[in-house]
Backbone and ligand atoms as CSV (ligand in chain L), in Angstrom:
chain,resi,resn,atom,element,x,y,z
A,1,MET,N,N,-5.026,-29.580,2.426
A,1,MET,CA,C,-4.020,-28.731,3.107
A,1,MET,C,C,-3.693,-27.534,2.233
A,2,SER,N,N,-3.269,-27.852,0.993
A,2,SER,CA,C,-2.892,-26.809,0.065
A,2,SER,C,C,-4.072,-25.900,-0.273
A,3,ALA,N,N,-5.306,-26.475,-0.237
A,3,ALA,CA,C,-6.488,-25.699,-0.609
A,3,ALA,C,C,-6.717,-24.535,0.342
A,4,SER,N,N,-6.278,-24.650,1.584
A,4,SER,CA,C,-6.505,-23.585,2.552
A,4,SER,C,C,-5.414,-22.519,2.506
A,5,LYS,N,N,-4.416,-22.732,1.689
A,5,LYS,CA,C,-3.334,-21.754,1.594
A,5,LYS,C,C,-3.776,-20.541,0.797
A,6,THR,N,N,-3.293,-19.393,1.195
A,6,THR,CA,C,-3.559,-18.201,0.397
A,6,THR,C,C,-2.673,-18.216,-0.849
A,7,ILE,N,N,-3.027,-17.356,-1.787
A,7,ILE,CA,C,-2.239,-17.244,-3.016
A,7,ILE,C,C,-0.785,-16.876,-2.689
A,8,PHE,N,N,-0.604,-16.030,-1.678
A,8,PHE,CA,C,0.769,-15.615,-1.326
A,8,PHE,C,C,1.549,-16.763,-0.690
A,9,GLN,N,N,0.847,-17.617,0.079
A,9,GLN,CA,C,1.541,-18.764,0.661
A,9,GLN,C,C,1.935,-19.749,-0.437
A,10,LYS,N,N,1.062,-19.902,-1.424
A,10,LYS,CA,C,1.392,-20.800,-2.547
A,10,LYS,C,C,2.592,-20.276,-3.329
A,11,ILE,N,N,2.659,-18.953,-3.472
A,11,ILE,CA,C,3.820,-18.361,-4.150
A,11,ILE,C,C,5.075,-18.588,-3.300
A,12,ALA,N,N,4.953,-18.347,-1.982
A,12,ALA,CA,C,6.104,-18.534,-1.077
A,12,ALA,C,C,6.589,-19.973,-1.104
A,13,ASP,N,N,5.657,-20.915,-1.224
A,13,ASP,CA,C,5.996,-22.339,-1.203
A,13,ASP,C,C,6.326,-22.886,-2.590
A,14,ARG,N,N,6.392,-21.981,-3.576
A,14,ARG,CA,C,6.752,-22.366,-4.951
A,14,ARG,C,C,5.716,-23.306,-5.601
A,15,GLU,N,N,4.474,-23.234,-5.109
A,15,GLU,CA,C,3.417,-24.033,-5.736
A,15,GLU,C,C,2.852,-23.293,-6.942
A,16,ILE,N,N,3.059,-21.985,-6.971
A,16,ILE,CA,C,2.677,-21.150,-8.109
A,16,ILE,C,C,3.921,-20.371,-8.497
A,17,SER,N,N,4.237,-20.386,-9.780
A,17,SER,CA,C,5.446,-19.661,-10.194
A,17,SER,C,C,5.094,-18.204,-10.465
A,18,THR,N,N,6.022,-17.347,-10.168
A,18,THR,CA,C,5.830,-15.916,-10.390
A,18,THR,C,C,7.195,-15.276,-10.577
A,19,THR,N,N,7.192,-14.047,-11.018
A,19,THR,CA,C,8.447,-13.311,-11.158
A,19,THR,C,C,8.674,-12.513,-9.882
A,20,PHE,N,N,9.762,-12.792,-9.209
A,20,PHE,CA,C,10.086,-12.067,-7.982
A,20,PHE,C,C,10.888,-10.814,-8.324
A,21,VAL,N,N,10.431,-9.688,-7.823
A,21,VAL,CA,C,11.203,-8.448,-7.928
A,21,VAL,C,C,12.368,-8.510,-6.948
A,22,TYR,N,N,12.107,-9.151,-5.812
A,22,TYR,CA,C,13.119,-9.290,-4.753
A,22,TYR,C,C,12.707,-10.477,-3.889
A,23,GLU,N,N,13.699,-11.149,-3.332
A,23,GLU,CA,C,13.406,-12.250,-2.403
A,23,GLU,C,C,14.566,-12.419,-1.427
A,24,ASP,N,N,14.245,-12.686,-0.182
A,24,ASP,CA,C,15.268,-13.103,0.778
A,24,ASP,C,C,14.655,-14.179,1.667
A,25,ASP,N,N,15.312,-14.493,2.774
A,25,ASP,CA,C,14.831,-15.586,3.634
A,25,ASP,C,C,13.477,-15.293,4.269
A,26,LEU,N,N,13.184,-14.013,4.472
A,26,LEU,CA,C,11.998,-13.636,5.240
A,26,LEU,C,C,10.818,-13.146,4.415
A,27,CYS,N,N,11.096,-12.633,3.235
A,27,CYS,CA,C,10.012,-12.022,2.462
A,27,CYS,C,C,10.307,-12.052,0.968
A,28,PHE,N,N,9.288,-11.696,0.200
A,28,PHE,CA,C,9.490,-11.519,-1.242
A,28,PHE,C,C,8.682,-10.315,-1.708
A,29,VAL,N,N,9.064,-9.805,-2.856
A,29,VAL,CA,C,8.376,-8.661,-3.468
A,29,VAL,C,C,7.957,-9.070,-4.877
A,30,ILE,N,N,6.654,-8.858,-5.165
A,30,ILE,CA,C,6.124,-9.164,-6.489
A,30,ILE,C,C,5.317,-7.968,-6.991
A,31,ARG,N,N,5.014,-7.970,-8.284
A,31,ARG,CA,C,4.147,-6.930,-8.855
A,31,ARG,C,C,2.687,-7.337,-8.646
A,32,ASP,N,N,1.864,-6.382,-8.230
A,32,ASP,CA,C,0.444,-6.677,-8.038
A,32,ASP,C,C,-0.180,-7.037,-9.385
A,33,ILE,N,N,-1.043,-8.049,-9.365
A,33,ILE,CA,C,-1.674,-8.522,-10.596
A,33,ILE,C,C,-2.676,-7.496,-11.135
A,34,SER,N,N,-3.155,-6.626,-10.278
A,34,SER,CA,C,-4.143,-5.613,-10.666
A,34,SER,C,C,-3.659,-4.237,-10.189
A,35,PRO,N,N,-2.636,-3.693,-10.866
A,35,PRO,CA,C,-1.968,-2.484,-10.344
A,35,PRO,C,C,-2.887,-1.274,-10.243
A,36,GLN,N,N,-2.771,-0.588,-9.104
A,36,GLN,CA,C,-3.557,0.619,-8.838
A,36,GLN,C,C,-2.727,1.889,-9.020
A,37,ALA,N,N,-1.524,1.738,-9.527
A,37,ALA,CA,C,-0.616,2.858,-9.801
A,37,ALA,C,C,0.428,2.333,-10.792
A,38,PRO,N,N,1.131,3.236,-11.480
A,38,PRO,CA,C,2.153,2.775,-12.436
A,38,PRO,C,C,3.142,1.779,-11.813
A,39,THR,N,N,3.523,2.013,-10.566
A,39,THR,CA,C,4.288,1.010,-9.821
A,39,THR,C,C,3.431,0.539,-8.656
A,40,HIS,N,N,3.169,-0.754,-8.599
A,40,HIS,CA,C,2.378,-1.329,-7.504
A,40,HIS,C,C,3.008,-2.670,-7.142
A,41,LEU,N,N,3.798,-2.628,-6.068
A,41,LEU,CA,C,4.499,-3.827,-5.611
A,41,LEU,C,C,3.881,-4.319,-4.308
A,42,LEU,N,N,4.042,-5.595,-4.040
A,42,LEU,CA,C,3.580,-6.194,-2.795
A,42,LEU,C,C,4.786,-6.768,-2.066
A,43,VAL,N,N,4.964,-6.356,-0.815
A,43,VAL,CA,C,6.036,-6.886,0.027
A,43,VAL,C,C,5.371,-7.891,0.972
A,44,VAL,N,N,5.756,-9.154,0.846
A,44,VAL,CA,C,5.013,-10.241,1.491
A,44,VAL,C,C,5.948,-11.086,2.361
A,45,PRO,N,N,5.606,-11.277,3.627
A,45,PRO,CA,C,6.419,-12.175,4.457
A,45,PRO,C,C,6.192,-13.628,4.038
A,46,LYS,N,N,7.222,-14.447,4.153
A,46,LYS,CA,C,7.038,-15.864,3.836
A,46,LYS,C,C,6.252,-16.569,4.943
A,47,ALA,N,N,6.370,-16.070,6.161
A,47,ALA,CA,C,5.606,-16.648,7.277
A,47,ALA,C,C,4.133,-16.275,7.111
A,48,PRO,N,N,3.231,-17.216,7.406
A,48,PRO,CA,C,1.804,-16.973,7.176
A,48,PRO,C,C,1.135,-16.154,8.276
A,49,VAL,N,N,1.574,-14.920,8.445
A,49,VAL,CA,C,0.893,-14.004,9.374
A,49,VAL,C,C,-0.342,-13.478,8.640
A,50,PRO,N,N,-1.549,-13.720,9.148
A,50,PRO,CA,C,-2.751,-13.333,8.384
A,50,PRO,C,C,-2.895,-11.826,8.182
A,51,ARG,N,N,-2.646,-11.091,9.243
A,51,ARG,CA,C,-2.798,-9.631,9.162
A,51,ARG,C,C,-2.093,-9.018,10.365
A,52,LEU,N,N,-1.928,-7.684,10.293
A,52,LEU,CA,C,-1.170,-6.983,11.335
A,52,LEU,C,C,-1.719,-7.260,12.734
A,53,THR,N,N,-3.045,-7.263,12.859
A,53,THR,CA,C,-3.657,-7.451,14.187
A,53,THR,C,C,-3.517,-8.884,14.699
A,54,GLU,N,N,-3.003,-9.777,13.878
A,54,GLU,CA,C,-2.730,-11.136,14.361
A,54,GLU,C,C,-1.232,-11.393,14.479
A,55,SER,N,N,-0.445,-10.350,14.303
A,55,SER,CA,C,0.989,-10.509,14.538
A,55,SER,C,C,1.228,-10.534,16.045
A,56,THR,N,N,2.351,-11.086,16.442
A,56,THR,CA,C,2.690,-11.158,17.863
A,56,THR,C,C,4.022,-10.451,18.069
A,57,GLU,N,N,4.399,-10.343,19.313
A,57,GLU,CA,C,5.669,-9.692,19.614
A,57,GLU,C,C,6.834,-10.421,18.938
A,58,ALA,N,N,6.662,-11.715,18.725
A,58,ALA,CA,C,7.711,-12.500,18.062
A,58,ALA,C,C,7.896,-12.065,16.602
A,59,ASP,N,N,6.911,-11.350,16.063
A,59,ASP,CA,C,6.982,-10.890,14.671
A,59,ASP,C,C,7.618,-9.505,14.542
A,60,THR,N,N,8.039,-8.916,15.638
A,60,THR,CA,C,8.521,-7.531,15.613
A,60,THR,C,C,9.649,-7.325,14.604
A,61,ALA,N,N,10.639,-8.200,14.628
A,61,ALA,CA,C,11.764,-8.043,13.707
A,61,ALA,C,C,11.301,-8.234,12.263
A,62,LEU,N,N,10.396,-9.181,12.053
A,62,LEU,CA,C,9.877,-9.425,10.701
A,62,LEU,C,C,9.156,-8.184,10.180
A,63,LEU,N,N,8.319,-7.584,11.030
A,63,LEU,CA,C,7.574,-6.395,10.604
A,63,LEU,C,C,8.535,-5.262,10.246
A,64,GLY,N,N,9.578,-5.098,11.029
A,64,GLY,CA,C,10.582,-4.088,10.708
A,64,GLY,C,C,11.279,-4.407,9.391
A,65,HIS,N,N,11.528,-5.679,9.182
A,65,HIS,CA,C,12.199,-6.089,7.949
A,65,HIS,C,C,11.343,-5.786,6.718
A,66,LEU,N,N,10.040,-5.967,6.845
A,66,LEU,CA,C,9.146,-5.689,5.711
A,66,LEU,C,C,9.198,-4.202,5.348
A,67,LEU,N,N,9.161,-3.343,6.359
A,67,LEU,CA,C,9.218,-1.895,6.110
A,67,LEU,C,C,10.581,-1.503,5.538
A,68,PHE,N,N,11.628,-2.046,6.133
A,68,PHE,CA,C,12.974,-1.751,5.633
A,68,PHE,C,C,13.086,-2.168,4.168
A,69,THR,N,N,12.570,-3.353,3.858
A,69,THR,CA,C,12.643,-3.856,2.476
A,69,THR,C,C,11.869,-2.947,1.530
A,70,ALA,N,N,10.704,-2.487,1.963
A,70,ALA,CA,C,9.914,-1.584,1.119
A,70,ALA,C,C,10.719,-0.319,0.806
A,71,GLY,N,N,11.355,0.245,1.827
A,71,GLY,CA,C,12.157,1.447,1.605
A,71,GLY,C,C,13.344,1.186,0.685
A,72,ARG,N,N,13.973,0.056,0.887
A,72,ARG,CA,C,15.128,-0.285,0.041
A,72,ARG,C,C,14.714,-0.490,-1.414
A,73,ILE,N,N,13.612,-1.199,-1.619
A,73,ILE,CA,C,13.131,-1.436,-2.988
A,73,ILE,C,C,12.739,-0.108,-3.635
A,74,ALA,N,N,12.080,0.757,-2.863
A,74,ALA,CA,C,11.689,2.068,-3.396
A,74,ALA,C,C,12.929,2.847,-3.838
A,75,ARG,N,N,13.943,2.849,-3.004
A,75,ARG,CA,C,15.186,3.555,-3.337
A,75,ARG,C,C,15.822,2.953,-4.592
A,76,GLU,N,N,15.885,1.632,-4.625
A,76,GLU,CA,C,16.539,0.963,-5.764
A,76,GLU,C,C,15.760,1.146,-7.056
A,77,HIS,N,N,14.450,1.395,-6.943
A,77,HIS,CA,C,13.632,1.608,-8.137
A,77,HIS,C,C,13.460,3.095,-8.448
A,78,GLY,N,N,14.205,3.935,-7.736
A,78,GLY,CA,C,14.167,5.366,-8.027
A,78,GLY,C,C,12.867,6.025,-7.652
A,79,LEU,N,N,12.220,5.520,-6.601
A,79,LEU,CA,C,10.909,6.053,-6.212
A,79,LEU,C,C,11.012,7.079,-5.088
A,80,ASP,N,N,12.203,7.599,-4.859
A,80,ASP,CA,C,12.430,8.520,-3.735
A,80,ASP,C,C,11.537,9.757,-3.818
A,81,GLY,N,N,11.087,10.096,-5.021
A,81,GLY,CA,C,10.249,11.280,-5.205
A,81,GLY,C,C,8.926,11.173,-4.491
A,82,GLY,N,N,8.486,9.984,-4.197
A,82,GLY,CA,C,7.232,9.809,-3.476
A,82,GLY,C,C,6.635,8.441,-3.727
A,83,PHE,N,N,6.225,7.835,-2.680
A,83,PHE,CA,C,5.521,6.553,-2.793
A,83,PHE,C,C,4.632,6.405,-1.579
A,84,ARG,N,N,3.724,5.471,-1.648
A,84,ARG,CA,C,2.824,5.239,-0.517
A,84,ARG,C,C,2.853,3.770,-0.131
A,85,ILE,N,N,2.887,3.550,1.179
A,85,ILE,CA,C,2.795,2.197,1.736
A,85,ILE,C,C,1.398,2.027,2.322
A,86,VAL,N,N,0.739,0.932,1.955
A,86,VAL,CA,C,-0.615,0.671,2.459
A,86,VAL,C,C,-0.687,-0.753,3.007
A,87,ILE,N,N,-1.324,-0.903,4.161
A,87,ILE,CA,C,-1.690,-2.226,4.670
A,87,ILE,C,C,-3.190,-2.205,4.903
A,88,ASN,N,N,-3.905,-3.049,4.197
A,88,ASN,CA,C,-5.345,-3.172,4.410
A,88,ASN,C,C,-5.577,-4.251,5.462
A,89,ASN,N,N,-5.971,-3.838,6.640
A,89,ASN,CA,C,-6.177,-4.781,7.748
A,89,ASN,C,C,-7.669,-4.981,7.977
A,90,GLY,N,N,-8.199,-6.110,7.551
A,90,GLY,CA,C,-9.617,-6.404,7.758
A,90,GLY,C,C,-10.464,-6.014,6.555
A,91,LYS,N,N,-11.631,-6.639,6.482
A,91,LYS,CA,C,-12.522,-6.462,5.324
A,91,LYS,C,C,-12.917,-5.007,5.100
A,92,GLN,N,N,-13.211,-4.280,6.184
A,92,GLN,CA,C,-13.664,-2.897,6.051
A,92,GLN,C,C,-12.582,-2.027,5.422
A,93,ALA,N,N,-11.344,-2.426,5.588
A,93,ALA,CA,C,-10.227,-1.661,5.018
A,93,ALA,C,C,-9.880,-2.129,3.606
A,94,GLY,N,N,-10.557,-3.188,3.139
A,94,GLY,CA,C,-10.307,-3.647,1.775
A,94,GLY,C,C,-9.401,-4.859,1.671
A,95,GLU,N,N,-9.121,-5.487,2.805
A,95,GLU,CA,C,-8.277,-6.689,2.761
A,95,GLU,C,C,-8.993,-7.800,1.994
A,96,THR,N,N,-8.309,-8.363,1.004
A,96,THR,CA,C,-8.892,-9.471,0.241
A,96,THR,C,C,-8.082,-10.755,0.358
A,97,VAL,N,N,-6.807,-10.641,0.682
A,97,VAL,CA,C,-5.957,-11.827,0.852
A,97,VAL,C,C,-5.496,-11.858,2.320
A,98,PRO,N,N,-5.932,-12.886,3.076
A,98,PRO,CA,C,-5.590,-12.935,4.506
A,98,PRO,C,C,-4.177,-13.468,4.764
A,99,HIS,N,N,-3.233,-12.776,4.172
A,99,HIS,CA,C,-1.801,-13.055,4.390
A,99,HIS,C,C,-1.143,-11.689,4.317
A,100,LEU,N,N,-0.575,-11.257,5.447
A,100,LEU,CA,C,-0.039,-9.901,5.556
A,100,LEU,C,C,0.789,-9.499,4.330
A,101,HIS,N,N,0.587,-8.282,3.881
A,101,HIS,CA,C,1.390,-7.748,2.775
A,101,HIS,C,C,1.338,-6.233,2.806
A,102,LEU,N,N,2.422,-5.603,2.380
A,102,LEU,CA,C,2.489,-4.152,2.235
A,102,LEU,C,C,2.320,-3.828,0.759
A,103,HIS,N,N,1.421,-2.913,0.454
A,103,HIS,CA,C,1.335,-2.377,-0.903
A,103,HIS,C,C,2.346,-1.232,-1.001
A,104,LEU,N,N,3.146,-1.233,-2.025
A,104,LEU,CA,C,4.076,-0.130,-2.313
A,104,LEU,C,C,3.642,0.468,-3.644
A,105,LEU,N,N,3.068,1.676,-3.558
A,105,LEU,CA,C,2.464,2.316,-4.732
A,105,LEU,C,C,3.230,3.576,-5.084
A,106,ALA,N,N,3.450,3.802,-6.364
A,106,ALA,CA,C,4.173,5.000,-6.798
A,106,ALA,C,C,3.862,5.286,-8.258
A,107,GLY,N,N,4.231,6.505,-8.683
A,107,GLY,CA,C,4.122,6.848,-10.097
A,107,GLY,C,C,2.929,7.706,-10.435
A,108,ARG,N,N,2.183,8.118,-9.434
A,108,ARG,CA,C,1.073,9.056,-9.664
A,108,ARG,C,C,0.844,9.838,-8.377
A,109,GLU,N,N,-0.014,10.863,-8.459
A,109,GLU,CA,C,-0.379,11.616,-7.265
A,109,GLU,C,C,-1.333,10.778,-6.418
A,110,PHE,N,N,-1.196,10.893,-5.099
A,110,PHE,CA,C,-2.103,10.194,-4.186
A,110,PHE,C,C,-2.860,11.220,-3.355
A,111,GLY,N,N,-4.161,11.024,-3.252
A,111,GLY,CA,C,-4.971,11.960,-2.481
A,111,GLY,C,C,-4.889,11.696,-0.989
A,112,TRP,N,N,-5.265,12.708,-0.224
A,112,TRP,CA,C,-5.381,12.562,1.228
A,112,TRP,C,C,-6.596,13.308,1.704
A,113,PRO,N,N,-7.513,12.762,2.472
A,113,PRO,CA,C,-7.418,11.429,3.038
A,113,PRO,C,C,-7.543,10.331,1.977
A,114,PRO,N,N,-6.982,9.164,2.250
A,114,PRO,CA,C,-7.040,8.071,1.275
A,114,PRO,C,C,-8.470,7.572,1.123
A,115,GLY,N,N,-8.779,7.025,-0.014
A,115,GLY,CA,C,-10.137,6.533,-0.281
A,115,GLY,C,C,-10.426,5.238,0.429
L,1,LIG,P1,P,-5.504,-6.675,-0.244
L,1,LIG,O1,O,-6.776,-6.363,-0.963
L,1,LIG,O2,O,-5.644,-7.961,0.553
L,1,LIG,O3,O,-4.920,-5.553,0.537
L,1,LIG,O4,O,-4.427,-6.942,-1.381
L,1,LIG,C1,C,-4.359,-8.116,-2.112
L,1,LIG,C2,C,-3.692,-7.766,-3.409
L,1,LIG,O5,O,-3.230,-8.958,-4.007
L,1,LIG,C3,C,-4.616,-7.084,-4.417
L,1,LIG,O6,O,-4.084,-5.809,-4.751
L,1,LIG,C4,C,-4.630,-8.044,-5.600
L,1,LIG,O7,O,-4.660,-7.372,-6.840
L,1,LIG,C5,C,-3.355,-8.840,-5.399
L,1,LIG,N1,N,-3.390,-10.186,-5.920
L,1,LIG,C6,C,-4.399,-11.094,-5.794
L,1,LIG,N2,N,-4.070,-12.256,-6.382
L,1,LIG,C7,C,-2.830,-12.084,-6.897
L,1,LIG,C8,C,-1.941,-12.939,-7.636
L,1,LIG,O8,O,-2.234,-14.090,-7.931
L,1,LIG,N3,N,-0.742,-12.409,-8.006
L,1,LIG,C9,C,-0.379,-11.135,-7.680
L,1,LIG,N4,N,0.824,-10.728,-8.088
L,1,LIG,N5,N,-1.187,-10.296,-6.991
L,1,LIG,C10,C,-2.395,-10.767,-6.604
């Protein structure tokens, strides 16, 4: 059972200990283990939604909460000058962990179009 859990589900279920930047009933925020910017946070729902395209209408409030939390964390960390939110949906987009998460990246210039 536990073997099929993603790393984020194991963190949510306290099977793996980590340092939480933020946590509430619906989500948690952690630092990415392989940061791609000076600040690289992950906003992760506790519910095991695999990816955006597998969310349902019942997840609408949760999805809003994740975005709201990202904005709040950015503000509280003084990132108002600029940050980027990324969701990699599917292998072609670079998804490696099949448990929905928002990347919150800041602290350097970001190119457009994104790589
Ligand atoms: P994805 O590629 O699915 O969009 O993002 C998965 C992210 O999770 C990657 O940026 C990767 O570095 C991060 N990650 C993978 N395993 C761990 C872990 O055990 N702890 C933390 N904090 N981040 C992880």
